[in-house]
Backbone as CSV, one residue per row, in Angstrom:
resi,resn,N_x,N_y,N_z,CA_x,CA_y,CA_z,C_x,C_y,C_z
1,MET,71.846,31.316,25.237,70.506,30.819,25.982,69.577,31.650,24.626
2,THR,69.731,32.657,24.184,68.857,33.065,23.194,69.402,32.598,21.991
3,ASP,70.690,32.249,21.421,71.070,31.421,20.508,70.578,29.996,20.524
4,SER,70.308,29.343,21.613,70.044,27.876,21.815,68.351,27.968,21.422
5,VAL,67.729,29.002,21.968,66.676,29.031,22.273,66.399,29.122,20.168
6,ALA,67.018,30.177,19.968,66.485,30.489,18.542,66.684,29.504,17.633
7,SER,67.962,28.740,17.944,68.363,27.250,17.454,67.038,26.287,16.937
8,ARG,66.627,26.041,18.291,65.439,25.320,18.830,64.288,25.489,17.857
9,ALA,64.208,26.970,17.923,62.567,27.219,17.056,63.156,27.145,15.170
10,GLY,64.445,27.219,15.413,64.856,26.728,13.643,64.540,25.740,13.381
11,GLN,64.857,24.628,14.407,64.923,23.450,13.703,63.050,23.257,13.965
12,ASN,62.437,23.595,14.503,61.168,23.516,14.515,60.153,23.719,13.514
13,VAL,60.960,24.910,13.268,60.255,25.509,11.647,60.923,24.370,10.478
14,ARG,62.008,23.782,10.432,62.871,23.277,9.256,61.325,21.736,9.360
15,LEU,61.546,21.255,10.794,60.343,19.722,10.687,59.064,20.208,10.788
16,ALA,58.236,21.605,10.655,57.086,21.604,10.372,56.700,20.993,9.186
17,PRO,56.913,21.519,7.868,56.425,20.929,6.850,56.422,19.280,6.779
18,GLU,57.760,18.695,7.260,57.736,16.920,7.077,56.389,16.661,7.788
19,GLU,56.332,17.117,9.292,55.288,16.563,10.291,54.012,17.080,9.401
20,LEU,53.613,18.271,8.723,52.168,18.866,8.074,52.115,17.712,7.133
21,ARG,53.050,17.309,6.165,52.808,16.418,5.220,52.324,15.138,5.733
22,LYS,53.189,14.538,7.061,52.573,13.190,7.464,51.000,13.337,7.998
23,LYS,50.711,14.914,8.582,49.140,14.966,9.054,48.439,14.815,8.065
24,LEU,49.128,15.674,6.904,47.781,15.722,5.643,47.691,13.937,5.059
25,ARG,48.960,13.100,4.762,48.760,11.852,4.439,47.842,10.981,5.139
26,ARG,47.874,11.344,6.768,47.140,11.022,7.425,45.698,10.900,7.360
27,THR,45.578,12.488,7.268,43.970,13.182,7.143,43.209,12.413,5.366
28,ALA,44.426,12.497,4.591,44.016,11.954,3.399,43.059,10.747,3.327
29,ARG,44.281,9.442,4.471,43.775,8.134,4.279,42.697,8.211,5.246
30,LEU,42.257,8.747,6.262,41.238,8.923,7.112,39.838,9.166,6.369
31,VAL,40.320,10.107,5.342,38.970,11.078,4.578,38.711,9.793,3.150
32,VAL,39.489,8.727,2.664,39.152,8.004,1.713,38.132,6.668,2.660
33,LEU,39.089,6.371,3.668,38.557,5.646,4.347,37.079,5.791,4.611
34,LEU,37.032,6.974,5.256,34.990,7.277,5.715,34.135,7.271,4.269
35,VAL,34.940,7.842,2.857,33.985,8.152,1.428,33.704,6.515,1.459
36,VAL,34.916,5.549,1.380,34.435,3.986,1.184,33.587,3.512,1.990
37,CYS,33.892,3.949,3.406,32.618,3.435,4.451,31.132,3.917,3.924
38,MET,31.102,5.514,3.510,29.912,5.719,3.299,29.215,5.003,2.039
39,VAL,30.407,4.770,1.083,29.316,4.586,-0.309,28.708,3.147,-0.028
40,GLY,29.929,2.282,0.771,28.994,0.800,1.163,28.028,0.888,2.127
41,LEU,27.999,1.775,2.969,26.662,1.740,3.636,25.680,1.995,3.091
42,ALA,26.030,3.626,2.030,24.290,3.700,0.785,24.321,2.272,0.234
43,PHE,25.026,1.840,-0.255,24.834,0.506,-0.890,24.198,-0.586,-0.002
44,ALA,24.171,-0.731,1.061,24.061,-2.013,2.020,22.791,-0.959,2.826
45,ALA,22.645,0.298,2.482,21.316,0.550,2.953,20.019,0.185,2.669
46,VAL,19.575,0.283,1.655,18.376,-0.328,0.507,17.828,-1.767,1.174
47,PRO,18.946,-2.514,0.506,18.312,-3.910,1.410,18.012,-3.858,2.646
48,ALA,18.727,-3.344,3.294,18.689,-3.620,4.611,17.455,-2.476,5.292
49,TYR,16.677,-1.496,4.687,16.143,-0.909,4.981,14.752,-1.558,5.124
50,GLN,14.955,-2.176,3.316,13.444,-2.958,2.569,13.456,-4.198,3.986
51,ILE,14.280,-4.635,4.212,14.237,-5.857,5.108,13.379,-5.382,6.575
52,PHE,14.300,-4.388,6.779,13.249,-3.685,8.444,11.966,-3.490,8.028
53,CYS,11.629,-2.581,6.772,10.490,-2.560,6.572,9.138,-3.994,6.472
54,GLN,10.018,-5.345,5.598,9.056,-6.136,5.677,9.024,-6.932,6.662
55,ILE,9.520,-6.584,7.490,9.500,-7.145,9.048,8.608,-6.055,9.898
56,THR,8.644,-5.452,9.704,7.869,-3.902,11.029,6.694,-3.608,10.196
57,GLY,6.689,-3.665,8.938,5.642,-3.072,8.157,5.559,-1.293,8.440
58,PHE,6.596,-1.163,8.435,7.091,0.733,8.610,7.013,0.939,7.224
59,GLY,6.040,2.266,6.948,6.271,2.943,5.899,5.355,2.338,4.846
60,GLY,4.249,1.729,5.861,3.131,1.103,4.829,3.893,0.017,3.833
61,THR,5.079,-0.591,4.390,5.832,-1.993,3.743,4.688,-3.221,3.925
62,PRO,4.107,-4.128,3.202,3.744,-4.804,3.844,3.982,-6.036,4.475
63,LEU,3.654,-6.691,5.231,4.418,-7.803,5.859,4.379,-9.230,4.983
64,ARG,5.232,-9.972,5.568,5.493,-11.502,4.316,4.972,-12.534,5.326
65,ALA,4.500,-13.219,4.838,3.849,-14.796,5.684,4.079,-15.933,4.816
66,ASP,3.814,-17.335,5.184,4.170,-18.154,4.678,2.606,-18.960,4.057
67,GLN,2.934,-19.920,3.580,1.191,-20.529,3.334,0.844,-20.998,4.751
68,VAL,1.757,-21.853,5.619,1.222,-22.545,6.954,0.688,-21.108,7.287
69,ALA,1.667,-20.457,7.885,1.283,-19.123,8.676,-0.316,-18.510,8.420
70,ALA,-0.386,-18.728,7.070,-1.615,-17.950,6.418,-3.109,-18.781,6.996
71,LEU,-2.704,-20.207,6.820,-3.535,-21.472,6.953,-4.202,-20.879,8.659
72,GLY,-3.245,-20.550,9.308,-3.821,-20.726,10.746,-4.228,-18.980,11.420
73,VAL,-4.743,-18.158,10.282,-5.560,-17.151,10.239,-6.774,-17.397,10.658
74,LYS,-7.424,-16.819,11.390,-8.884,-17.111,11.671,-9.630,-16.026,11.147
75,PRO,-10.621,-16.418,9.752,-11.009,-15.051,9.162,-12.002,-14.231,10.132
76,ALA,-12.488,-12.643,10.283,-13.523,-11.844,10.839,-14.706,-11.953,10.211
77,ASP,-15.421,-11.479,10.907,-16.809,-11.226,9.880,-16.895,-9.972,9.467
78,ARG,-15.681,-9.058,9.408,-15.598,-7.835,8.933,-14.956,-7.808,6.938
79,GLU,-15.571,-7.336,6.236,-14.674,-6.957,5.103,-14.125,-5.460,4.987
80,VAL,-13.464,-5.569,4.059,-12.543,-4.425,3.401,-12.325,-4.235,1.981
81,THR,-12.544,-3.130,1.542,-12.181,-3.124,0.054,-10.583,-2.595,-0.437
82,VAL,-9.878,-3.457,-0.971,-8.834,-3.114,-0.997,-8.755,-2.770,-2.793
83,TYR,-8.149,-1.445,-3.069,-8.102,-0.756,-4.185,-6.244,-1.371,-4.748
84,PHE,-6.350,-1.770,-5.800,-5.189,-2.053,-6.534,-4.480,-0.840,-7.327
85,ASP,-3.124,-0.505,-7.127,-2.830,0.948,-8.143,-1.291,0.435,-8.869
86,ALA,-0.851,0.690,-10.190,0.211,0.334,-10.733,0.942,1.690,-11.373
87,ASN,2.038,1.681,-11.195,3.395,2.285,-11.776,4.167,1.836,-12.540
88,VAL,4.981,2.702,-13.139,6.214,2.735,-13.706,6.930,3.354,-13.695
89,ASN,8.268,3.477,-13.442,9.579,4.377,-13.378,9.442,4.883,-14.960
90,GLY,10.241,6.073,-14.306,10.239,6.826,-16.371,11.128,6.127,-16.939
91,ASP,11.944,5.274,-16.814,12.712,4.706,-17.754,11.858,3.231,-17.938
92,MET,11.105,2.727,-17.208,10.704,1.612,-17.754,9.862,1.485,-18.638
93,PRO,9.726,0.687,-20.166,9.166,0.800,-20.897,7.648,0.089,-21.246
94,TRP,7.698,-0.850,-19.976,6.503,-1.443,-19.369,5.057,-0.876,-19.666
95,THR,4.058,-1.390,-20.256,2.901,-0.864,-19.733,2.566,-2.198,-18.149
96,PHE,2.062,-1.454,-17.207,1.291,-2.050,-16.116,0.239,-1.870,-15.323
97,LYS,-0.639,-2.739,-15.135,-1.794,-2.371,-14.689,-2.272,-3.134,-14.039
98,PRO,-3.414,-2.895,-12.723,-3.718,-4.021,-12.021,-5.279,-4.603,-13.068
99,VAL,-5.561,-6.210,-12.572,-6.244,-6.814,-13.854,-7.600,-5.989,-13.613
100,VAL,-7.970,-5.931,-12.027,-9.152,-5.386,-11.102,-8.744,-4.083,-10.511
101,GLN,-9.790,-3.338,-10.514,-9.311,-2.449,-9.946,-9.663,-2.172,-8.390
102,LYS,-10.359,-3.096,-7.635,-10.321,-3.441,-6.454,-11.434,-4.866,-6.231
103,MET,-11.583,-5.199,-4.762,-11.599,-5.962,-4.208,-12.418,-5.918,-3.172
104,ARG,-13.168,-6.699,-2.911,-13.933,-6.678,-1.719,-13.818,-8.035,-0.652
105,VAL,-12.772,-7.676,0.384,-12.236,-9.029,0.827,-12.579,-9.212,2.630
106,ARG,-12.566,-10.498,2.524,-13.077,-10.785,4.123,-11.482,-10.269,4.964
107,ILE,-11.700,-10.270,6.190,-10.596,-9.954,7.229,-9.977,-11.317,7.084
108,GLY,-8.850,-11.355,7.236,-8.140,-12.820,7.513,-8.724,-13.943,6.429
109,GLU,-9.296,-13.945,5.714,-9.409,-14.429,4.503,-8.041,-14.442,3.200
110,PRO,-7.289,-15.277,2.734,-6.338,-15.174,1.538,-7.030,-14.878,0.259
111,GLN,-6.635,-13.849,-0.191,-7.098,-13.307,-1.443,-6.184,-13.531,-2.370
112,LEU,-6.120,-13.708,-3.669,-5.359,-13.707,-4.884,-6.086,-12.664,-6.138
113,ALA,-5.204,-11.771,-6.571,-5.484,-10.610,-7.197,-3.989,-10.966,-8.356
114,TYR,-4.363,-10.071,-9.755,-3.449,-10.071,-10.318,-2.909,-8.735,-11.131
115,TYR,-2.098,-8.286,-11.496,-1.520,-7.144,-12.021,-1.161,-7.451,-13.420
116,ARG,-1.084,-7.112,-14.569,-0.791,-7.712,-16.026,0.010,-6.255,-16.406
117,ALA,1.408,-7.136,-17.287,2.269,-6.075,-17.240,2.662,-6.686,-18.966
118,HIS,2.908,-5.546,-19.524,3.039,-5.477,-21.224,4.781,-5.247,-21.496
119,ASN,5.398,-6.143,-22.162,6.593,-5.362,-22.868,6.309,-4.866,-24.622
120,PRO,6.421,-3.596,-24.723,5.827,-3.123,-26.045,7.058,-3.075,-26.822
121,THR,8.171,-3.134,-26.433,9.795,-3.128,-27.036,10.061,-4.332,-27.879
122,SER,11.651,-4.426,-28.636,11.645,-5.600,-28.925,12.950,-6.058,-28.317
123,LYS,13.123,-5.884,-27.161,14.172,-6.684,-26.649,13.441,-6.798,-25.345
124,PRO,14.311,-7.774,-24.500,13.383,-8.568,-23.633,13.927,-7.028,-22.176
125,VAL,12.944,-6.970,-21.225,13.243,-5.949,-20.181,13.275,-6.739,-19.068
126,ALA,13.955,-6.338,-17.912,13.531,-7.033,-16.522,13.283,-5.700,-15.703
127,GLY,12.552,-6.037,-14.698,12.270,-5.090,-13.963,11.887,-5.904,-12.686
128,THR,12.307,-5.060,-11.204,11.646,-5.181,-9.982,10.226,-4.454,-9.605
129,ALA,9.851,-4.858,-8.867,8.516,-4.018,-8.357,9.146,-3.382,-6.754
130,THR,8.529,-2.077,-6.447,8.701,-1.804,-5.022,7.166,-1.733,-4.659
131,PHE,7.080,-1.813,-3.710,5.240,-1.595,-2.833,5.394,-0.874,-1.955
132,ASN,4.113,-0.706,-1.464,3.462,-0.240,-0.069,1.938,-0.172,-0.057
133,VAL,1.762,-0.002,1.136,-0.332,-0.033,1.107,-0.009,1.659,1.870
134,THR,-1.531,1.859,1.848,-1.994,3.407,1.990,-3.365,2.807,2.812
135,PRO,-3.517,3.724,4.324,-3.338,4.210,4.772,-1.715,3.145,5.154
136,LEU,-0.763,4.012,5.619,0.898,3.688,6.252,0.228,2.697,7.347
137,ARG,-0.602,2.947,8.210,-0.665,2.184,9.193,-1.802,1.154,9.111
138,ALA,-1.610,0.971,7.707,-2.283,-0.593,7.393,-0.917,-1.439,7.371
139,GLY,0.281,-1.200,6.900,1.335,-2.138,6.379,1.412,-3.227,7.480
140,PRO,1.447,-2.733,8.689,1.833,-4.135,9.572,0.452,-5.209,9.336
141,TYR,-0.506,-4.949,8.941,-1.629,-5.749,8.901,-2.472,-6.062,7.527
142,PHE,-1.634,-5.567,6.540,-1.755,-6.141,4.809,-0.096,-7.034,4.807
143,VAL,-0.478,-8.387,4.438,0.310,-9.714,4.899,0.451,-10.248,3.223
144,LYS,1.786,-9.957,2.884,1.550,-11.004,1.636,2.162,-12.392,1.458
145,ILE,1.547,-13.519,1.182,1.803,-14.918,0.733,2.754,-15.282,-0.174
146,GLU,2.693,-14.505,-1.617,3.129,-14.870,-2.570,3.158,-13.850,-3.231
147,CYS,4.046,-13.152,-3.971,3.506,-12.393,-5.005,5.116,-11.745,-5.838
148,PHE,4.927,-11.319,-7.269,5.820,-11.400,-8.165,6.971,-10.235,-7.630
149,CYS,6.530,-9.327,-6.836,7.542,-8.388,-6.366,8.468,-9.273,-5.516
150,PHE,8.666,-10.494,-5.152,9.538,-10.989,-4.130,10.589,-11.063,-5.572
151,GLN,10.901,-11.229,-6.287,11.672,-11.415,-7.490,11.814,-10.803,-8.609
152,GLN,13.120,-10.621,-9.334,12.821,-9.933,-10.864,11.928,-10.595,-11.610
153,GLN,11.344,-9.444,-12.624,10.307,-10.256,-13.808,11.273,-9.785,-15.040
154,LEU,11.478,-10.727,-15.367,11.687,-10.994,-17.550,10.737,-10.845,-18.032
155,LEU,10.597,-9.924,-19.075,8.997,-10.081,-20.331,10.162,-9.558,-21.431
156,LYS,9.796,-11.219,-22.254,10.256,-11.044,-23.918,9.726,-10.158,-24.728
157,PRO,10.228,-9.756,-25.687,9.691,-8.666,-26.747,8.459,-9.128,-26.816
158,GLY,7.445,-7.998,-26.143,5.879,-8.458,-27.463,5.391,-9.008,-26.142
159,GLU,5.826,-9.683,-24.860,5.035,-10.419,-24.245,3.920,-9.757,-23.027
160,THR,3.311,-10.443,-22.843,2.239,-9.571,-21.452,2.178,-11.186,-20.498
161,VAL,2.064,-10.761,-19.180,1.621,-11.632,-18.640,1.118,-11.065,-17.372
162,ASP,0.142,-11.909,-16.682,-0.651,-11.693,-15.702,0.084,-12.333,-14.550
163,MET,0.973,-11.187,-13.566,1.609,-11.306,-12.401,0.667,-11.734,-11.194
164,PRO,0.701,-12.990,-10.342,-0.267,-13.069,-8.860,0.452,-12.313,-7.991
165,VAL,-0.894,-11.902,-6.714,-0.255,-11.184,-5.464,-1.055,-12.064,-4.525
166,GLN,-0.767,-13.079,-3.525,-1.747,-13.384,-3.028,-1.593,-12.868,-1.277
167,PHE,-2.542,-12.576,-0.688,-2.290,-11.386,0.439,-3.768,-11.996,1.492
168,TYR,-3.706,-11.306,2.789,-4.834,-11.416,3.509,-4.658,-10.332,4.406
169,VAL,-5.721,-9.645,5.084,-5.575,-8.630,5.618,-5.742,-9.171,7.150
170,ASP,-4.589,-8.752,7.997,-4.697,-9.666,9.671,-5.670,-9.189,10.464
171,PRO,-6.447,-10.083,10.888,-7.485,-9.645,11.744,-7.066,-9.025,13.230
172,ALA,-5.730,-8.665,13.145,-5.450,-7.918,14.036,-6.185,-6.456,13.944
173,ILE,-5.906,-6.016,12.760,-5.970,-4.909,12.807,-7.359,-4.177,13.119
174,LEU,-8.450,-5.147,13.645,-9.577,-4.889,14.275,-9.422,-4.438,15.548
175,LYS,-8.120,-4.549,16.102,-7.731,-4.319,17.905,-6.801,-3.033,17.817
176,ASP,-7.022,-2.601,16.550,-5.929,-1.298,16.279,-7.047,0.146,16.482
177,ASP,-6.939,0.577,17.557,-8.303,1.915,17.959,-8.034,2.815,16.361
178,GLU,-7.201,2.701,15.864,-7.240,4.080,14.895,-7.562,2.912,13.318
179,MET,-7.486,1.809,12.907,-7.551,1.257,12.134,-8.635,0.347,12.124
180,ARG,-9.320,0.136,13.453,-10.452,-0.990,12.994,-12.113,-0.759,12.130
181,ASP,-12.073,0.776,12.184,-12.891,1.059,11.023,-12.578,1.710,10.165
182,GLN,-11.196,1.313,9.564,-10.879,1.760,7.976,-11.793,0.449,7.149
183,GLN,-12.180,1.793,5.782,-13.218,0.581,4.977,-12.522,0.283,3.891
184,THR,-11.011,1.209,3.511,-10.377,0.857,2.506,-8.800,0.614,2.746
185,ILE,-8.314,-0.136,2.080,-6.834,0.099,1.629,-6.317,-0.421,0.647
186,THR,-5.381,0.455,-0.189,-4.700,0.400,-1.283,-3.441,-0.166,-1.408
187,LEU,-2.972,-0.922,-2.113,-1.968,-1.569,-2.082,-1.189,-1.215,-4.052
188,SER,-0.340,-0.582,-3.666,0.707,0.159,-4.607,1.699,-0.454,-5.540
189,TYR,2.014,-0.626,-6.026,3.409,-0.903,-7.175,3.778,0.066,-7.767
190,THR,5.143,-0.244,-8.072,5.845,0.594,-8.948,7.028,-0.487,-9.428
191,PHE,7.041,-0.070,-11.070,7.991,-1.216,-11.336,9.052,-0.227,-12.235
192,PHE,10.480,-0.746,-11.427,11.769,-0.287,-12.044,12.414,-1.314,-12.964
193,ARG,13.276,-0.375,-13.775,13.986,-1.360,-15.207,15.149,-2.055,-14.754
194,ARG,15.129,-3.117,-14.890,16.858,-3.287,-14.428,17.609,-3.779,-15.534
195,ASP,19.103,-3.303,-15.734,19.582,-3.383,-16.614,20.430,-4.581,-17.009
196,LYS,20.323,-5.280,-15.775,20.959,-6.979,-15.738,19.775,-7.581,-16.469
197,VAL,19.557,-8.489,-17.565,18.945,-9.029,-18.104,19.489,-10.801,-17.810
198,ALA,18.269,-11.543,-16.949,18.854,-12.544,-16.556,17.668,-13.360,-17.642
199,SER,18.282,-14.458,-18.024,17.572,-15.686,-18.759,16.300,-16.273,-18.013
200,LYS,15.015,-16.492,-18.470,13.946,-16.913,-17.337,13.928,-18.133,-17.392
201,ASP,14.339,-19.319,-18.259,14.724,-20.553,-18.241,15.752,-21.349,-17.407
């Protein structure tokens, strides 16, 4: 009986390395699958987060509306000062600034502002802009109708362009206890360089 037990124990010892290899292969496949999923989620997270922010105004992201929706907004009798801020990421060679530093706007009334970009290099450079407003709580009430930030921009060597942004401040801001007395809102953009340059034509 002892010999039988010992024999079975010996068989288990001999089988263990093969089973261990199977488990290791299974674990390795699971780890690879997990890494692939995480990389995929990382790439999907940025556009998903941007869409979420544009829909909800989360994180100071302005909402987006079309011309028809904007026409249905009734302006209020209050005004607010909108400041314009411009930045470029470290590897973006453009100069980028607002044409005017601030505007006094009527709440609910569509407004048009411009940002000026210049490419001082000898090569075409493409870029996209991220944006937000401060205070962050103003995000859901700052509505963009049209904006250069909705698509990639391409500047030819030495080119300077004035890029428009059409917006309004939603009168619903006056019903927000924490925002109704807000006197200023800052609209801020940061341009990032894009390596993939597509023709404007």
